[in-house]
N, C-alpha and C positions, 0 to 999 in steps of 0.2 A: 302748186301745180305750175310747171314751167317746162320749156323745151330744153333738151340737152344739146346745145349747138355743137358740142364736141363729137356727138354721134350722128347728128342729123343736120347737115349744112343746108341753109336756106329753106327752112320748113314752110315758109309762106311764099317761096319762089324768089326770083330776083327782079321781076317786073314790078314797077310801082302800081299802086292802086289806080284803076282806070279813072275814077272820079278826081283823083289828085292831078292826073295829067290834064284833065279837062279844065280845071280851075287854076292851076299853078301858072300857066302861061298868060293868064289874064292879070296877074299881079306883078307889081314891081318887085325887084329883088329886095331882100331884107333879112331879118333874123327869123329862124324857125326853131321851134322846140318839138322834137319827135318823141313823145312819151311811149315807152315800151317799144321802141323802134327796132328791136332785134338786131339783125345783122345789116340793117340799113337800106333795104330796097327802096323805101320812100325818101330817106335822107340823101342818098347818093343821087337820085334823080333830081332833087331840088338843088343840090350842090352844082350839078352840071348846068342848071339854069342860072347860077350866080348867087343863090341864097347861101347865107352863112348858117350852118345847121348844127344844132346840139342834139345828139341822139342819147337818150337816157334809157338804160335797160338794166335789169338786175342780173343778167347773165354776163359774167366776164368773158366767156368764150364768144358770145354774140358781139360784144363791143370790140373785142380783139379782131374778129372777122371784119367788122365794119371798117375799122381803121386800116387794116391791111388792104381792103378793097379800095378805100379812099386814096391810099398811097399809090397803089397800082394804077389807078385812074387819074393820077395827078390832081386830086381834089383835096389833099390832106390839109391845105391851108384854109379851106372852107368848112372843115368837118371837125367837130369835137365830140368825143365819146366819153360818157360818164357812166360808171357802174354804180347804180343806186336803185333802191325801191322807189317807185314814183311817190309814195306817201312821205318819204323823208327827203326828197329832193328840194333844194332851195330855188324857188322860181325867181326869175327876173322879169323883164318885159320883152315881148316878142311880137313880130308882125304876123306870124302864123304859128298856130299850135295844132299838132296832129295827135290824136288819141285813137289809134286804129286797133281794134280787137284787144283792148286791155281792160275794159270795164269788168268783164266776167272773171278777171283775175283778182279783182279788188274785193275786200271784205265790205259788207254792207255799211259799217260805220265809217269807212274811209271815203266812200263815194261822195257824200255831200261836200266834204272839205276839199277834195280834189277838184270838183267842178267849180267851187268858189275860187280856188287858186287859178284855174284855167281862165275863167271870166275876168278876174282881176289882172292877170298877167298878159292879157291880149291888149295890145295898143289900140287906141281909137282908130278905126278904119281897118284894123287887122282882121284876119280870118281864122276861124277854127274849122277843122274837118274832124268830125268824131263819128266813129262807126263801131258797132258791136252787135252781138247776138241779142235777140229778144227772148224773154222768159217764155216757158211753155213748150219748147221744142225738144227734139230728141237729143240735142247736143248737151243739154244741161246734165250735170253730174251732181246728184243730191248729196254725195259724200263730202263735197267741198262747201265751205261757207263763202259763197261768192255773191256778188251783186249781179242781178240780171235786169236789164232794161225792160220796161213795160211798153206796149204799143203807144206811140205818141209822146213818150216821156221826154225825149231829147228836144222835140219841137216845142214842147211846153217850157222846158228849162231855158230855152233861148227865144222865147216869144218877144222879148224886148230888144232883140237884135234883128238885123235884116237877114232873113232866111233866103239863101240863094238856091238851095236844093234840100229837099227832105224826101226820103223814100224808105219804104219797108219792102224788102224783096227776099225771096228764097236765095240763099247764097251757099256756094260750095267753095270755100277759100282754099282748100287743099284737094288734090285729086282723090286721095284716099286717106283714111285714118290708119293707124299702125296695125289694126286688125284687118285691113283691106276694105272696110265698108266706107261708102262716101260720107264725108263730114259735111252735113248740110243742116241748116237751121234758118229760121226767119232772122233777118239782119236789118238793122236800121242805120241809115247814113244821114248825117246832117252837115251841110256846109253853110256857115253863117258869118256875116260881117258885123263887127262891133260898130255901133254908131259913132260918128266923129264927134 
């Protein structure tokens, strides 16, 4: 399951995540990994703040759109786009890692390894912003073998970090689904800082 960025440009909009805007300005610039960053709504926002951003997405059309926008906004020197599945990407170390709305695209066997990689690849004092849908809502499609977060799971996974924000809320990330119905589900968001 993926979006066809050739047919639907900016399926998540062009504005960055509100919570990213809230926390990004409190951080010094550095390196960012945006996992499943699509056509770059969050990556470009961070580049404008002076962060060096690597956006990884499996869609070549999404990465092409991201790099075109980066060029048009004179941010190309701060933006790297990589076409890759997140499960086969070679992590380095980063000051911030974003994983926004990608967990439900993962298979259950990939989830533990990916979160191990995220924790290990975040530098001491670095921040993660992770958000995705919770299990049990109308958004879940049982036809797909996907991982769905349980209530409180993200908070538990990062209990050894400094949790800056954790919330579970009803979320409508897109105005409407392709059939015209609202796309809404319970959604968890975690912002956490790795201990120094």
